[in-house]
C-alpha positions in Angstrom: -13.2 0.3 -3.6 -10.0 -0.6 -5.2 -6.8 0.0 -4.3 -3.6 1.4 -6.8 -0.2 2.6 -6.3 2.1 4.8 -8.4 5.9 4.9 -8.1 7.2 8.4 -7.1 9.9 8.6 -9.7 7.3 7.7 -12.7 7.3 9.9 -15.1 3.2 10.3 -15.1 3.2 10.6 -11.5 2.3 14.3 -11.3 -0.5 13.4 -14.1 -2.0 10.6 -11.3 -1.5 13.3 -8.5 -3.8 15.4 -10.4 -6.3 12.7 -10.9 -6.2 11.7 -7.5 -7.0 15.7 -6.0 -9.4 16.3 -8.7 -11.4 13.2 -7.4 -10.5 13.8 -3.6 -9.3 10.3 -3.1 -7.5 8.6 0.1 -3.9 8.5 0.0 -1.1 7.3 2.2 2.3 8.7 1.1 5.2 6.8 1.4 9.3 7.0 0.5 8.6 5.5 -2.8 5.3 5.3 -3.8 2.1 6.7 -2.8 -0.8 4.4 -2.5 -4.7 5.1 -3.2 -8.3 4.0 -3.7 -10.6 4.8 -6.4 -14.0 3.9 -5.6 -16.6 1.6 -8.3 -18.4 3.2 -11.0 -16.8 6.5 -13.6 -14.2 7.4 -11.8 -12.5 4.2 -11.9 -13.1 3.5 -15.8 -11.4 7.0 -16.2 -8.6 5.9 -14.2 -8.0 2.5 -15.6 -8.7 3.7 -19.1 -5.9 7.0 -18.5 -3.3 5.4 -15.9 -3.5 1.7 -16.0 -0.4 1.1 -17.8 1.1 3.2 -15.2 -0.5 2.2 -11.5 -0.3 -1.1 -10.3 -3.3 -2.4 -8.6 -2.4 -3.7 -4.8 -2.6 -7.2 -4.0 -5.2 -7.4 -0.5 -3.8 -11.0 0.0 -0.1 -9.8 -0.3 1.9 -9.6 2.6 3.5 -6.0 2.7 5.8 -7.0 5.0 7.7 -9.6 2.8 6.2 -9.3 -0.7 4.6 -12.7 -1.1 1.2 -13.6 -0.9 -0.7 -15.3 1.9 -2.3 -18.9 1.7 
């Protein structure tokens, strides 16, 4: 599974939220963004084609407290 996020104020957030609901994805809601996990396969392909320009992947090596990559 790959982890992505969408900023709450993004104009296309409602489209992404509909995709999340339709595919019953796991989510974590935060004040300014929503993180979610997309499984590999057809769902990931569809997701990237539709929303790759508005949803950023979460770097698994990034320290979320500092915003820096761990070595």
